[in-house]
N, C-alpha and C positions, 0 to 999 in steps of 0.2 A: 177529606175534600174541604177546601176553603169556600164554602157555599156563598159567602158574601161577595165573592169576586166573580160570580157567574151571571149569565143573563144578558140583557141589553144595556150596555154601558155606552154612554155618549162621549164621543171625542168633541168636547165643547169648543165652539168658536170663541174668540176673544173679541168682544165688541169694542170698536174705537169711536171716539167723537172728538173732532178738532185735534187730532194727533195724540190724544190721551186715551187710556183705557176707560171705557164707559162703564163705571162701577154699578150704577143703578140698573142698566140694561143687563149686565152679567147676573146680578142678583135675581132679577125678574126671570131670566131664562132658567136659572136653577130651580126656582119655585115651580115654574111650568113643567119642568122635567119630573120633579118629584110628584106633582099632581097627576102626571100622565103615565106613571108606571115605569119610568127609567130606573134601572137597577144600580147604576153607578155613574160617576162623573170622572172624566179625564181632562183636567185643565192643562194647558201648555204642551199639548202634543203638536203634531203637524198641523192639524185642523185649527189649533189655537194660535197659529203663527208664532210658535216659540222662537223660530229662527230670527225674527226681527223684534223680539221683546228685549228690553234692557234687563239686567239682572234684577234690578229693583222692581220693575214691572212684573217680571216672571214670578218673583216671590210674593208680590202683592196679589196677583191673580190666584195663585195657589191658596193664599191666606183667605181671600174673600170666599173662594169656593168651599173651603173647609168650614168657615164660620157660617155660611149660608146653608150648607147641607146639615150642619148641626147634628151630625150622627145619624140622620134619618136614612141616608144611603152612603156607601163608601166613596171616598175620593182617592183616586190613583193619580198622583201628580206626575206629569211629564217632567223628568229631570235629567234627561240624557244630554250628552255632548260628544263632540269628537275629541275633546280633551278630557282625559280621565280625571285630572285634578278638578276641572270645572264641574264635571258630572258629580263628583263627590261633594263639592260645595253645595250644589243645587239640591242634591238628595238629602244632605244633612239639614239644610234649611227647611225642606218639606217635612222631614221627620219632626223637627222642632215645632213646626206650625200645626202638627197633629194629623198629617196625611195618613191614611190607612195603608197605603202602599205607594210605590214609585214605578214609573214606566221608563225604561232605559233603552233608547234607540241605539243600534249598533253604530260605532263611530263612522261618520261619513267623511268623504274626501281623502282621509289618510290611507284608506284601503289596508287595514291591518290583516295579518295572517290569521288563521284559525287559532293558533297559539296566542297571538296578540289579543284577539277577541276574548279568549278565556281569561287572560291576565287582567284585562280591562274590567270585566265584570267581577272578577275575584277581588280586585282592589276596592271596588265600590261596596261589594257585599261585606267585606271586612270592616269598612268604615262606618256602617250604619246598622241599625237593628230592625228596621221595618221590612215587610215583605217586598220583594222586587219582581217585576215582570221584565223580560227581555222584549225588544220590539225589533222584529226582523222584516225590513222593507228594502230589499236590494235595489228596487227601482229608484229609490231616492238616495241610497247610501253608497251604491257601487260595491257593496260587499254582502255576501250571503252567509248567515250563520248556519252552517250545515247541521243536519240532524245529530250527527255524532258529537259535534261541539255543543249543541244545545243540551244533549244528555249529560255531557261532562259538566257543563255549567249548572245543570239542574241538581247536581250533587252538593252544590254550595247551600249551606243551611237555610238562608232566607230567600233564595231564588225559587219562586213558587209557580211561575208560569211564563207563557210567551204570547205576545200579540203577533200572529202569523199573517204577514201581508205579502207573501211571495206570489200568491195566486196559484201556487203549484200544489194540487191536492196529493200528488204522489209524495212530495216532500212532507206535507202535513201528516200523512199516514206513517211515513218513516219516523217522523219526530214523535208521534204518539206511541209507536211501537218501541222506540228507544228509551223513552222517559219513564219515570216512576208513575204508577197508576193515578196518584193524586195530583200530578203536575197539570196545571190549568192551561188549556189551549184555547185562545180567543181568536176569532177571525179579525183580521185587520183590514178587511176588504168586504164591503157589503155584498158583493156578487157571490162570495163563497161562504156566507154564513150558514145556509141550510146544508150544503154538502159537508161542510166542516163539522157541523153538529152530528150528521150521519156517521162520520168517521170516528166520533167519540169526543168531539170538542165540547166546550162549556159555555159558549156565548160569543158576543161580538163587541168590539170597540168600534162604534158605528159613526159614519158621517151622516147618513140619511136620517138617523134618529134625531138629529138637530131640528128637523122640520116635521118628522112623523114619529114622535116618541112613543105614542100609544100603539101604533100599528107594528113598529119594530119590536117593542116589548112583547106584544101579543103573539108575534111569529115565533119568538124564542120560547115563550111560555107554553104555546101549543105543542111545540116539539117535546118539551120536558113532561107535559101532561099526557103524552102518548097519542096526541091527535095530529098525526102526520099529514092528513088531508088538509086540515085547516092551516097548518104551518106552511105547506106547499102553496096553498091558495094565496096566503099573504106574501110569500116570497115573489110569486109572479105578479101579484097586485102591485107590489112596490118596485118591481123591476124597471119600468120606464122612468120612475122618479130617481131611482139609483143611477140609471144611465145619465139622466140630466145633471146629477151632482158631479159628473166627470166630463161634462162638455168641454171644460177647460181645467187647468190645474186646480186641484182642491187646495184651499177652501174658497176659491173665487165664486163658483156657482152657489155653494151652500150659504155663504154670507149674503150674496145677492138675493137669494130666495128669502132668507130671513128678513132682509130689508123690505122686500116686496110684501111680506106678510106683516110688516109694521112692528117687528120685534127689535130690530137694531138699525143703526145707520149702515149704509152700504160700504163704509170706509174700510180699506185695508192698506197695508204698507208696501211700498215699493221694495223689491221688484214685482210684487203682485200688483195687478192692474185691473181696472174695470173690464167687464165682459165685452166682447165684440157685439155689435148690434144684431148680427145674425144669430149668435148663440143666445143672446138675451131674449130674442123673440121665441126661440125654441123653449127656453126655460119657462117663460111666461105661459106659453101654451100648455106645457105640462102641469104647471101649478094650477092653472084654471081647470084642467081636466080633473085634478084631485080636489077641487074646491078649496084650495089653500089660499087663493087670492080671489 
């Protein structure tokens, strides 16, 4: 078991200021996560707005995250793309920067076949030496990596796990049953973290941990300590906050929440846009309930 890649791992936002990556804010967030028990960092995922980062910015965010973490907790760099060649380039760059692993989203928009998915991940696996996680999120990519395909990809030497964001617990169970015992299954959806742990999963790559790192880590830690009641209590305690994080397309609500908490500017990149007034009101109410603002 690759224990260092389990627990509460945060899908880090990328703070912007005046159109640029806000490096001091990013470093400050990383220190806050480490102080509050977060088990790992994922820069440049969906939550990190990887889709609108230039290659230079992408590589810089990964580099800052690795330097700031300084080996205290692992960094799983988001390096996926719908172009295999581009994914290889980004993954090689993350490896050179010292990332502990890479997270590879299934190719979006192209809609590859299951064989095409296998060949995509195989090509990346052969090009690098670092551990790789698949990222299965059909709601954003229009393609589902099926359990049989995940099991096939899991046979590749350095593919060690999957971020499972289908929201389909039947598929999660089938994936766990089909894959090797030490294959790491991480929830890619805060709503399913606890049930996924119950099925045999190993943790979460979390959106809500951006604003409640301590509580999210405590929920997963309680589960692994055998304290199901405490884990369940924290799951339901965080539920309204988790729901608020998806009032609009993520990461709009979580970046807005962090700006209301005074941790980053509210800036994001088009086509992502500021929250509607109605949803902003709901978000503020929820943050006040949790004494976050």
